[in-house]
SEFIZA-3560 file (N, C-alpha, C; in Angstrom, 3 decimals):
REM SEFIZA-3560
<numar><xx>0.837</xx><yy>-1.182</yy><zz>0.000</zz><atom>N</atom></numar>
<numar><xx>0.000</xx><yy>0.000</yy><zz>0.000</zz><atom>CA</atom></numar>
<numar><xx>0.884</xx><yy>1.248</yy><zz>0.000</zz><atom>C</atom></numar>
<numar><xx>0.486</xx><yy>2.236</yy><zz>-0.797</zz><atom>N</atom></numar>
<numar><xx>1.271</xx><yy>3.461</yy><zz>-0.895</zz><atom>CA</atom></numar>
<numar><xx>1.089</xx><yy>4.322</yy><zz>0.354</zz><atom>C</atom></numar>
<numar><xx>2.143</xx><yy>5.081</yy><zz>0.668</zz><atom>N</atom></numar>
<numar><xx>2.021</xx><yy>6.043</yy><zz>1.763</zz><atom>CA</atom></numar>
<numar><xx>1.286</xx><yy>7.281</yy><zz>1.241</zz><atom>C</atom></numar>
<numar><xx>0.743</xx><yy>8.051</yy><zz>2.176</zz><atom>N</atom></numar>
<numar><xx>-0.033</xx><yy>9.241</yy><zz>1.826</zz><atom>CA</atom></numar>
<numar><xx>0.661</xx><yy>10.464</yy><zz>2.399</zz><atom>C</atom></numar>
<numar><xx>0.950</xx><yy>11.413</yy><zz>1.526</zz><atom>N</atom></numar>
<numar><xx>1.531</xx><yy>12.700</yy><zz>1.938</zz><atom>CA</atom></numar>
<numar><xx>0.539</xx><yy>13.781</yy><zz>1.536</zz><atom>C</atom></numar>
<numar><xx>0.187</xx><yy>14.634</yy><zz>2.468</zz><atom>N</atom></numar>
<numar><xx>-0.758</xx><yy>15.722</yy><zz>2.195</zz><atom>CA</atom></numar>
<numar><xx>-0.008</xx><yy>17.034</yy><zz>2.339</zz><atom>C</atom></numar>
<numar><xx>0.026</xx><yy>17.818</yy><zz>1.260</zz><atom>N</atom></numar>
<numar><xx>0.735</xx><yy>19.097</yy><zz>1.343</zz><atom>CA</atom></numar>
<numar><xx>0.016</xx><yy>20.000</yy><zz>2.355</zz><atom>C</atom></numar>
<numar><xx>0.725</xx><yy>20.931</yy><zz>2.991</zz><atom>N</atom></numar>
<numar><xx>0.131</xx><yy>21.759</yy><zz>4.059</zz><atom>CA</atom></numar>
<numar><xx>-1.151</xx><yy>22.493</yy><zz>3.653</zz><atom>C</atom></numar>
<numar><xx>-1.185</xx><yy>23.082</yy><zz>2.459</zz><atom>N</atom></numar>
<numar><xx>-2.386</xx><yy>23.803</yy><zz>2.035</zz><atom>CA</atom></numar>
<numar><xx>-3.567</xx><yy>22.840</yy><zz>1.888</zz><atom>C</atom></numar>
<numar><xx>-3.312</xx><yy>21.653</yy><zz>1.350</zz><atom>N</atom></numar>
<numar><xx>-4.383</xx><yy>20.654</yy><zz>1.206</zz><atom>CA</atom></numar>
<numar><xx>-4.889</xx><yy>20.215</yy><zz>2.570</zz><atom>C</atom></numar>
<numar><xx>-4.005</xx><yy>20.028</yy><zz>3.516</zz><atom>N</atom></numar>
<numar><xx>-4.403</xx><yy>19.622</yy><zz>4.860</zz><atom>CA</atom></numar>
<numar><xx>-5.323</xx><yy>20.675</yy><zz>5.494</zz><atom>C</atom></numar>
<numar><xx>-4.967</xx><yy>21.928</yy><zz>5.310</zz><atom>N</atom></numar>
<numar><xx>-5.787</xx><yy>23.026</yy><zz>5.826</zz><atom>CA</atom></numar>
<numar><xx>-7.176</xx><yy>23.006</yy><zz>5.187</zz><atom>C</atom></numar>
<numar><xx>-7.230</xx><yy>22.828</yy><zz>3.879</zz><atom>N</atom></numar>
<numar><xx>-8.514</xx><yy>22.803</yy><zz>3.161</zz><atom>CA</atom></numar>
<numar><xx>-9.349</xx><yy>21.593</yy><zz>3.572</zz><atom>C</atom></numar>
<numar><xx>-8.729</xx><yy>20.431</yy><zz>3.735</zz><atom>N</atom></numar>
<numar><xx>-9.432</xx><yy>19.211</yy><zz>4.146</zz><atom>CA</atom></numar>
<numar><xx>-10.058</xx><yy>19.418</yy><zz>5.523</zz><atom>C</atom></numar>
<numar><xx>-9.323</xx><yy>20.037</yy><zz>6.433</zz><atom>N</atom></numar>
<numar><xx>-9.847</xx><yy>20.302</yy><zz>7.771</zz><atom>CA</atom></numar>
<numar><xx>-10.997</xx><yy>21.310</yy><zz>7.725</zz><atom>C</atom></numar>
<numar><xx>-10.852</xx><yy>22.363</yy><zz>6.929</zz><atom>N</atom></numar>
<numar><xx>-11.914</xx><yy>23.365</yy><zz>6.792</zz><atom>CA</atom></numar>
<numar><xx>-13.178</xx><yy>22.744</yy><zz>6.213</zz><atom>C</atom></numar>
<numar><xx>-13.005</xx><yy>21.815</yy><zz>5.282</zz><atom>N</atom></numar>
<numar><xx>-14.142</xx><yy>21.185</yy><zz>4.602</zz><atom>CA</atom></numar>
<numar><xx>-14.683</xx><yy>19.985</yy><zz>5.380</zz><atom>C</atom></numar>
<numar><xx>-14.072</xx><yy>19.709</yy><zz>6.543</zz><atom>N</atom></numar>
<numar><xx>-14.505</xx><yy>18.627</yy><zz>7.434</zz><atom>CA</atom></numar>
<numar><xx>-14.585</xx><yy>17.275</yy><zz>6.722</zz><atom>C</atom></numar>
<numar><xx>-13.551</xx><yy>16.975</yy><zz>5.942</zz><atom>N</atom></numar>
<numar><xx>-13.452</xx><yy>15.687</yy><zz>5.260</zz><atom>CA</atom></numar>
<numar><xx>-12.636</xx><yy>14.755</yy><zz>6.156</zz><atom>C</atom></numar>
<numar><xx>-13.185</xx><yy>13.591</yy><zz>6.456</zz><atom>N</atom></numar>
<numar><xx>-12.527</xx><yy>12.692</yy><zz>7.406</zz><atom>CA</atom></numar>
<numar><xx>-11.285</xx><yy>12.039</yy><zz>6.798</zz><atom>C</atom></numar>
<numar><xx>-10.335</xx><yy>11.739</yy><zz>7.668</zz><atom>N</atom></numar>
<numar><xx>-9.109</xx><yy>11.046</yy><zz>7.254</zz><atom>CA</atom></numar>
<numar><xx>-9.464</xx><yy>9.671</yy><zz>6.680</zz><atom>C</atom></numar>
<numar><xx>-10.481</xx><yy>9.034</yy><zz>7.255</zz><atom>N</atom></numar>
<numar><xx>-10.917</xx><yy>7.722</yy><zz>6.768</zz><atom>CA</atom></numar>
<numar><xx>-11.381</xx><yy>7.806</yy><zz>5.315</zz><atom>C</atom></numar>
<numar><xx>-12.162</xx><yy>8.835</yy><zz>4.973</zz><atom>N</atom></numar>
<numar><xx>-12.624</xx><yy>8.996</yy><zz>3.594</zz><atom>CA</atom></numar>
<numar><xx>-11.460</xx><yy>9.256</yy><zz>2.653</zz><atom>C</atom></numar>
<numar><xx>-10.484</xx><yy>10.029</yy><zz>3.105</zz><atom>N</atom></numar>
<numar><xx>-9.303</xx><yy>10.301</yy><zz>2.276</zz><atom>CA</atom></numar>
<numar><xx>-8.592</xx><yy>8.985</yy><zz>1.973</zz><atom>C</atom></numar>
<numar><xx>-8.343</xx><yy>8.188</yy><zz>3.008</zz><atom>N</atom></numar>
<numar><xx>-7.643</xx><yy>6.909</yy><zz>2.825</zz><atom>CA</atom></numar>
<numar><xx>-8.429</xx><yy>5.952</yy><zz>1.946</zz><atom>C</atom></numar>
<numar><xx>-9.745</xx><yy>5.842</yy><zz>2.176</zz><atom>N</atom></numar>
<numar><xx>-10.585</xx><yy>4.949</yy><zz>1.366</zz><atom>CA</atom></numar>
<numar><xx>-10.562</xx><yy>5.343</yy><zz>-0.101</zz><atom>C</atom></numar>
<numar><xx>-10.702</xx><yy>6.633</yy><zz>-0.354</zz><atom>N</atom></numar>
<numar><xx>-10.757</xx><yy>7.117</yy><zz>-1.727</zz><atom>CA</atom></numar>
<numar><xx>-9.422</xx><yy>6.938</yy><zz>-2.434</zz><atom>C</atom></numar>
<numar><xx>-8.330</xx><yy>7.150</yy><zz>-1.747</zz><atom>N</atom></numar>
<numar><xx>-7.020</xx><yy>6.953</yy><zz>-2.367</zz><atom>CA</atom></numar>
<numar><xx>-6.741</xx><yy>5.479</yy><zz>-2.637</zz><atom>C</atom></numar>
<numar><xx>-7.068</xx><yy>4.619</yy><zz>-1.681</zz><atom>N</atom></numar>
<numar><xx>-6.728</xx><yy>3.201</yy><zz>-1.799</zz><atom>CA</atom></numar>
<numar><xx>-7.721</xx><yy>2.382</yy><zz>-2.603</zz><atom>C</atom></numar>
<numar><xx>-8.981</xx><yy>2.770</yy><zz>-2.622</zz><atom>N</atom></numar>
<numar><xx>-9.963</xx><yy>2.048</yy><zz>-3.439</zz><atom>CA</atom></numar>
<numar><xx>-11.011</xx><yy>3.020</yy><zz>-3.973</zz><atom>C</atom></numar>
<numar><xx>-10.599</xx><yy>3.826</yy><zz>-4.957</zz><atom>N</atom></numar>
<numar><xx>-11.512</xx><yy>4.819</yy><zz>-5.529</zz><atom>CA</atom></numar>
<numar><xx>-12.610</xx><yy>4.149</yy><zz>-6.349</zz><atom>C</atom></numar>
<numar><xx>-13.722</xx><yy>4.842</yy><zz>-6.478</zz><atom>N</atom></numar>
<numar><xx>-14.764</xx><yy>4.375</yy><zz>-7.382</zz><atom>CA</atom></numar>
<numar><xx>-14.340</xx><yy>4.598</yy><zz>-8.819</zz><atom>C</atom></numar>
<numar><xx>-13.490</xx><yy>5.591</yy><zz>-9.009</zz><atom>N</atom></numar>
<numar><xx>-13.057</xx><yy>5.959</yy><zz>-10.356</zz><atom>CA</atom></numar>
<numar><xx>-11.773</xx><yy>6.787</yy><zz>-10.288</zz><atom>C</atom></numar>
<numar><xx>-10.953</xx><yy>6.655</yy><zz>-11.330</zz><atom>N</atom></numar>
<numar><xx>-9.749</xx><yy>7.484</yy><zz>-11.470</zz><atom>CA</atom></numar>
<numar><xx>-9.830</xx><yy>8.151</yy><zz>-12.841</zz><atom>C</atom></numar>
<numar><xx>-9.726</xx><yy>9.477</yy><zz>-12.848</zz><atom>N</atom></numar>
<numar><xx>-9.759</xx><yy>10.221</yy><zz>-14.112</zz><atom>CA</atom></numar>
<numar><xx>-8.507</xx><yy>11.088</yy><zz>-14.214</zz><atom>C</atom></numar>
<numar><xx>-8.192</xx><yy>11.495</yy><zz>-15.426</zz><atom>N</atom></numar>
<numar><xx>-7.036</xx><yy>12.353</yy><zz>-15.640</zz><atom>CA</atom></numar>
<numar><xx>-7.344</xx><yy>13.776</yy><zz>-15.198</zz><atom>C</atom></numar>
<numar><xx>-6.367</xx><yy>14.390</yy><zz>-14.534</zz><atom>N</atom></numar>
<numar><xx>-6.471</xx><yy>15.784</yy><zz>-14.131</zz><atom>CA</atom></numar>
<numar><xx>-5.514</xx><yy>16.623</yy><zz>-14.965</zz><atom>C</atom></numar>
<numar><xx>-5.281</xx><yy>17.831</yy><zz>-14.541</zz><atom>N</atom></numar>
<numar><xx>-4.358</xx><yy>18.732</yy><zz>-15.231</zz><atom>CA</atom></numar>
<numar><xx>-2.916</xx><yy>18.423</yy><zz>-14.844</zz><atom>C</atom></numar>
<numar><xx>-1.996</xx><yy>18.764</yy><zz>-15.719</zz><atom>N</atom></numar>
<numar><xx>-0.549</xx><yy>18.665</yy><zz>-15.476</zz><atom>CA</atom></numar>
<numar><xx>-0.120</xx><yy>17.250</yy><zz>-15.090</zz><atom>C</atom></numar>
<numar><xx>-0.761</xx><yy>16.257</yy><zz>-15.688</zz><atom>N</atom></numar>
<numar><xx>-0.375</xx><yy>14.870</yy><zz>-15.441</zz><atom>CA</atom></numar>
<numar><xx>-0.858</xx><yy>14.297</yy><zz>-14.122</zz><atom>C</atom></numar>
<numar><xx>-1.638</xx><yy>15.050</yy><zz>-13.397</zz><atom>N</atom></numar>
<numar><xx>-2.156</xx><yy>14.567</yy><zz>-12.115</zz><atom>CA</atom></numar>
<numar><xx>-3.351</xx><yy>13.651</yy><zz>-12.351</zz><atom>C</atom></numar>
<numar><xx>-3.678</xx><yy>12.882</yy><zz>-11.330</zz><atom>N</atom></numar>
<numar><xx>-4.841</xx><yy>12.004</yy><zz>-11.357</zz><atom>CA</atom></numar>
<numar><xx>-5.862</xx><yy>12.506</yy><zz>-10.348</zz><atom>C</atom></numar>
<numar><xx>-7.124</xx><yy>12.262</yy><zz>-10.642</zz><atom>N</atom></numar>
<numar><xx>-8.205</xx><yy>12.585</yy><zz>-9.715</zz><atom>CA</atom></numar>
<numar><xx>-8.845</xx><yy>11.260</yy><zz>-9.307</zz><atom>C</atom></numar>
<numar><xx>-8.706</xx><yy>10.935</yy><zz>-8.035</zz><atom>N</atom></numar>
<numar><xx>-9.325</xx><yy>9.725</yy><zz>-7.484</zz><atom>CA</atom></numar>
<numar><xx>-10.616</xx><yy>10.178</yy><zz>-6.834</zz><atom>C</atom></numar>
<numar><xx>-11.713</xx><yy>9.539</yy><zz>-7.229</zz><atom>N</atom></numar>
<numar><xx>-12.999</xx><yy>9.989</yy><zz>-6.723</zz><atom>CA</atom></numar>
<numar><xx>-13.867</xx><yy>8.814</yy><zz>-6.279</zz><atom>C</atom></numar>
<numar><xx>-14.741</xx><yy>9.121</yy><zz>-5.317</zz><atom>N</atom></numar>
<numar><xx>-15.601</xx><yy>8.090</yy><zz>-4.739</zz><atom>CA</atom></numar>
<numar><xx>-16.864</xx><yy>8.765</yy><zz>-4.210</zz><atom>C</atom></numar>
<numar><xx>-17.985</xx><yy>8.065</yy><zz>-4.330</zz><atom>N</atom></numar>
<numar><xx>-19.272</xx><yy>8.589</yy><zz>-3.862</zz><atom>CA</atom></numar>
<numar><xx>-19.494</xx><yy>8.234</yy><zz>-2.394</zz><atom>C</atom></numar>
<numar><xx>-20.080</xx><yy>9.202</yy><zz>-1.675</zz><atom>N</atom></numar>
<numar><xx>-20.423</xx><yy>9.027</yy><zz>-0.265</zz><atom>CA</atom></numar>
<numar><xx>-21.793</xx><yy>9.636</yy><zz>-0.006</zz><atom>C</atom></numar>
<numar><xx>-22.472</xx><yy>9.096</yy><zz>0.998</zz><atom>N</atom></numar>
<numar><xx>-23.723</xx><yy>9.693</yy><zz>1.449</zz><atom>CA</atom></numar>
<numar><xx>-23.414</xx><yy>10.643</yy><zz>2.596</zz><atom>C</atom></numar>
<numar><xx>-23.949</xx><yy>11.840</yy><zz>2.511</zz><atom>N</atom></numar>
<numar><xx>-23.702</xx><yy>12.853</yy><zz>3.543</zz><atom>CA</atom></numar>
<numar><xx>-25.007</xx><yy>13.593</yy><zz>3.797</zz><atom>C</atom></numar>
<numar><xx>-25.532</xx><yy>13.464</yy><zz>5.000</zz><atom>N</atom></numar>
<numar><xx>-26.798</xx><yy>14.102</yy><zz>5.391</zz><atom>CA</atom></numar>
<numar><xx>-27.927</xx><yy>13.747</yy><zz>4.420</zz><atom>C</atom></numar>
<numar><xx>-27.989</xx><yy>12.491</yy><zz>4.030</zz><atom>N</atom></numar>
<numar><xx>-29.052</xx><yy>12.028</yy><zz>3.149</zz><atom>CA</atom></numar>
<numar><xx>-28.883</xx><yy>12.406</yy><zz>1.693</zz><atom>C</atom></numar>
<numar><xx>-27.732</xx><yy>12.951</yy><zz>1.333</zz><atom>N</atom></numar>
<numar><xx>-27.481</xx><yy>13.378</yy><zz>-0.044</zz><atom>CA</atom></numar>
<numar><xx>-26.216</xx><yy>12.691</yy><zz>-0.554</zz><atom>C</atom></numar>
<numar><xx>-26.237</xx><yy>12.274</yy><zz>-1.822</zz><atom>N</atom></numar>
<numar><xx>-25.052</xx><yy>11.654</yy><zz>-2.395</zz><atom>CA</atom></numar>
<numar><xx>-24.059</xx><yy>12.740</yy><zz>-2.814</zz><atom>C</atom></numar>
<numar><xx>-22.815</xx><yy>12.565</yy><zz>-2.366</zz><atom>N</atom></numar>
<numar><xx>-21.758</xx><yy>13.530</yy><zz>-2.665</zz><atom>CA</atom></numar>
<numar><xx>-20.580</xx><yy>12.786</yy><zz>-3.291</zz><atom>C</atom></numar>
<numar><xx>-19.788</xx><yy>13.514</yy><zz>-4.052</zz><atom>N</atom></numar>
<numar><xx>-18.604</xx><yy>12.952</yy><zz>-4.671</zz><atom>CA</atom></numar>
<numar><xx>-17.369</xx><yy>13.578</yy><zz>-4.027</zz><atom>C</atom></numar>
<numar><xx>-16.507</xx><yy>12.733</yy><zz>-3.479</zz><atom>N</atom></numar>
<numar><xx>-15.224</xx><yy>13.203</yy><zz>-2.938</zz><atom>CA</atom></numar>
<numar><xx>-14.203</xx><yy>13.093</yy><zz>-4.056</zz><atom>C</atom></numar>
<numar><xx>-13.585</xx><yy>14.211</yy><zz>-4.400</zz><atom>N</atom></numar>
<numar><xx>-12.565</xx><yy>14.247</yy><zz>-5.448</zz><atom>CA</atom></numar>
<numar><xx>-11.235</xx><yy>14.607</yy><zz>-4.787</zz><atom>C</atom></numar>
<numar><xx>-10.225</xx><yy>13.798</yy><zz>-5.036</zz><atom>N</atom></numar>
<numar><xx>-8.893</xx><yy>14.042</yy><zz>-4.487</zz><atom>CA</atom></numar>
<numar><xx>-7.917</xx><yy>14.147</yy><zz>-5.649</zz><atom>C</atom></numar>
<numar><xx>-7.266</xx><yy>15.300</yy><zz>-5.764</zz><atom>N</atom></numar>
<numar><xx>-6.285</xx><yy>15.520</yy><zz>-6.817</zz><atom>CA</atom></numar>
<numar><xx>-4.927</xx><yy>15.117</yy><zz>-6.259</zz><atom>C</atom></numar>
<numar><xx>-4.251</xx><yy>14.196</yy><zz>-6.969</zz><atom>N</atom></numar>
<numar><xx>-2.989</xx><yy>13.650</yy><zz>-6.470</zz><atom>CA</atom></numar>
<numar><xx>-1.905</xx><yy>13.628</yy><zz>-7.533</zz><atom>C</atom></numar>
<numar><xx>-0.689</xx><yy>13.787</yy><zz>-7.064</zz><atom>N</atom></numar>
<numar><xx>0.514</xx><yy>13.434</yy><zz>-7.821</zz><atom>CA</atom></numar>
<numar><xx>0.907</xx><yy>12.077</yy><zz>-7.273</zz><atom>C</atom></numar>
<numar><xx>1.145</xx><yy>11.118</yy><zz>-8.141</zz><atom>N</atom></numar>
<numar><xx>1.492</xx><yy>9.766</yy><zz>-7.694</zz><atom>CA</atom></numar>
<numar><xx>2.876</xx><yy>9.386</yy><zz>-8.175</zz><atom>C</atom></numar>
<numar><xx>3.564</xx><yy>8.630</yy><zz>-7.343</zz><atom>N</atom></numar>
<numar><xx>4.751</xx><yy>7.931</yy><zz>-7.803</zz><atom>CA</atom></numar>
<numar><xx>4.614</xx><yy>6.493</yy><zz>-7.341</zz><atom>C</atom></numar>
<numar><xx>5.659</xx><yy>5.685</yy><zz>-7.466</zz><atom>N</atom></numar>
<numar><xx>5.541</xx><yy>4.253</yy><zz>-7.179</zz><atom>CA</atom></numar>
<numar><xx>5.096</xx><yy>3.936</yy><zz>-5.761</zz><atom>C</atom></numar>
<numar><xx>5.479</xx><yy>4.765</yy><zz>-4.783</zz><atom>N</atom></numar>
<numar><xx>5.178</xx><yy>4.411</yy><zz>-3.402</zz><atom>CA</atom></numar>
<numar><xx>4.455</xx><yy>5.476</yy><zz>-2.586</zz><atom>C</atom></numar>
<numar><xx>4.052</xx><yy>6.591</yy><zz>-3.223</zz><atom>N</atom></numar>
<numar><xx>3.427</xx><yy>7.679</yy><zz>-2.465</zz><atom>CA</atom></numar>
<numar><xx>2.314</xx><yy>8.360</yy><zz>-3.255</zz><atom>C</atom></numar>
<numar><xx>1.218</xx><yy>8.669</yy><zz>-2.546</zz><atom>N</atom></numar>
<numar><xx>0.196</xx><yy>9.583</yy><zz>-3.046</zz><atom>CA</atom></numar>
<numar><xx>0.511</xx><yy>10.938</yy><zz>-2.440</zz><atom>C</atom></numar>
<numar><xx>0.676</xx><yy>11.970</yy><zz>-3.256</zz><atom>N</atom></numar>
<numar><xx>0.852</xx><yy>13.331</yy><zz>-2.755</zz><atom>CA</atom></numar>
<numar><xx>-0.456</xx><yy>14.069</yy><zz>-3.029</zz><atom>C</atom></numar>
<numar><xx>-1.192</xx><yy>14.369</yy><zz>-1.954</zz><atom>N</atom></numar>
<numar><xx>-2.497</xx><yy>15.008</yy><zz>-2.088</zz><atom>CA</atom></numar>
<numar><xx>-2.306</xx><yy>16.502</yy><zz>-2.300</zz><atom>C</atom></numar>
<numar><xx>-2.832</xx><yy>16.992</yy><zz>-3.429</zz><atom>N</atom></numar>
<numar><xx>-2.742</xx><yy>18.406</yy><zz>-3.778</zz><atom>CA</atom></numar>
<numar><xx>-3.945</xx><yy>19.157</yy><zz>-3.209</zz><atom>C</atom></numar>
<numar><xx>-5.137</xx><yy>18.564</yy><zz>-3.340</zz><atom>N</atom></numar>
<numar><xx>-6.347</xx><yy>19.104</yy><zz>-2.729</zz><atom>CA</atom></numar>
<numar><xx>-7.416</xx><yy>18.031</yy><zz>-2.722</zz><atom>C</atom></numar>
<numar><xx>-8.469</xx><yy>18.270</yy><zz>-1.954</zz><atom>N</atom></numar>
<numar><xx>-9.610</xx><yy>17.360</yy><zz>-1.896</zz><atom>CA</atom></numar>
<numar><xx>-10.850</xx><yy>18.181</yy><zz>-1.594</zz><atom>C</atom></numar>
<numar><xx>-11.958</xx><yy>17.789</yy><zz>-2.212</zz><atom>N</atom></numar>
<numar><xx>-13.212</xx><yy>18.487</yy><zz>-1.946</zz><atom>CA</atom></numar>
<numar><xx>-14.399</xx><yy>17.592</yy><zz>-2.244</zz><atom>C</atom></numar>
<numar><xx>-15.521</xx><yy>17.929</yy><zz>-1.619</zz><atom>N</atom></numar>
<numar><xx>-16.787</xx><yy>17.245</yy><zz>-1.851</zz><atom>CA</atom></numar>
<numar><xx>-17.624</xx><yy>18.098</yy><zz>-2.787</zz><atom>C</atom></numar>
<numar><xx>-18.341</xx><yy>17.450</yy><zz>-3.702</zz><atom>N</atom></numar>
<numar><xx>-19.237</xx><yy>18.160</yy><zz>-4.605</zz><atom>CA</atom></numar>
<numar><xx>-20.514</xx><yy>17.361</yy><zz>-4.789</zz><atom>C</atom></numar>
<numar><xx>-21.596</xx><yy>18.070</yy><zz>-5.017</zz><atom>N</atom></numar>
<numar><xx>-22.864</xx><yy>17.410</yy><zz>-5.320</zz><atom>CA</atom></numar>
<numar><xx>-23.035</xx><yy>17.240</yy><zz>-6.830</zz><atom>C</atom></numar>
<numar><xx>-22.128</xx><yy>17.806</yy><zz>-7.612</zz><atom>N</atom></numar>
<numar><xx>-22.227</xx><yy>17.772</yy><zz>-9.075</zz><atom>CA</atom></numar>
<numar><xx>-21.611</xx><yy>16.487</yy><zz>-9.636</zz><atom>C</atom></numar>
<numar><xx>-22.176</xx><yy>15.356</yy><zz>-9.216</zz><atom>N</atom></numar>
<numar><xx>-21.629</xx><yy>14.064</yy><zz>-9.597</zz><atom>CA</atom></numar>
<numar><xx>-21.654</xx><yy>13.874</yy><zz>-11.111</zz><atom>C</atom></numar>
<numar><xx>-22.764</xx><yy>14.221</yy><zz>-11.745</zz><atom>N</atom></numar>
<numar><xx>-22.885</xx><yy>14.024</yy><zz>-13.188</zz><atom>CA</atom></numar>
<numar><xx>-21.859</xx><yy>14.826</yy><zz>-13.984</zz><atom>C</atom></numar>
<numar><xx>-21.371</xx><yy>15.904</yy><zz>-13.415</zz><atom>N</atom></numar>
<numar><xx>-20.363</xx><yy>16.731</yy><zz>-14.082</zz><atom>CA</atom></numar>
<numar><xx>-19.001</xx><yy>16.040</yy><zz>-14.136</zz><atom>C</atom></numar>
<numar><xx>-18.659</xx><yy>15.289</yy><zz>-13.084</zz><atom>N</atom></numar>
<numar><xx>-17.318</xx><yy>14.734</yy><zz>-12.966</zz><atom>CA</atom></numar>
<numar><xx>-17.230</xx><yy>13.228</yy><zz>-13.187</zz><atom>C</atom></numar>
<numar><xx>-18.321</xx><yy>12.506</yy><zz>-12.950</zz><atom>N</atom></numar>
<numar><xx>-18.284</xx><yy>11.039</yy><zz>-13.057</zz><atom>CA</atom></numar>
<numar><xx>-18.280</xx><yy>10.645</yy><zz>-14.523</zz><atom>C</atom></numar>
<numar><xx>-17.336</xx><yy>9.824</yy><zz>-14.933</zz><atom>N</atom></numar>
<numar><xx>-17.212</xx><yy>9.419</yy><zz>-16.348</zz><atom>CA</atom></numar>
<numar><xx>-17.772</xx><yy>8.051</yy><zz>-16.572</zz><atom>C</atom></numar>
//
């Protein structure tokens, strides 16, 4: 299993957005989907239920052989916009 490194700005945003560490780990290790992002990055995304509403957790990462480097993460209700 790859190690997870979260850059300081991403950590601040994750805390502000009240995204649990468990969801971050689940989404990185077993995403529902992986799509291409900008600048060669990958977006690992997974659906979650939150307050009776389906939400999509999107995590933008730089990956190498043994580490996920989290650039940012956010929840969105616009699943149809991002789900491929």
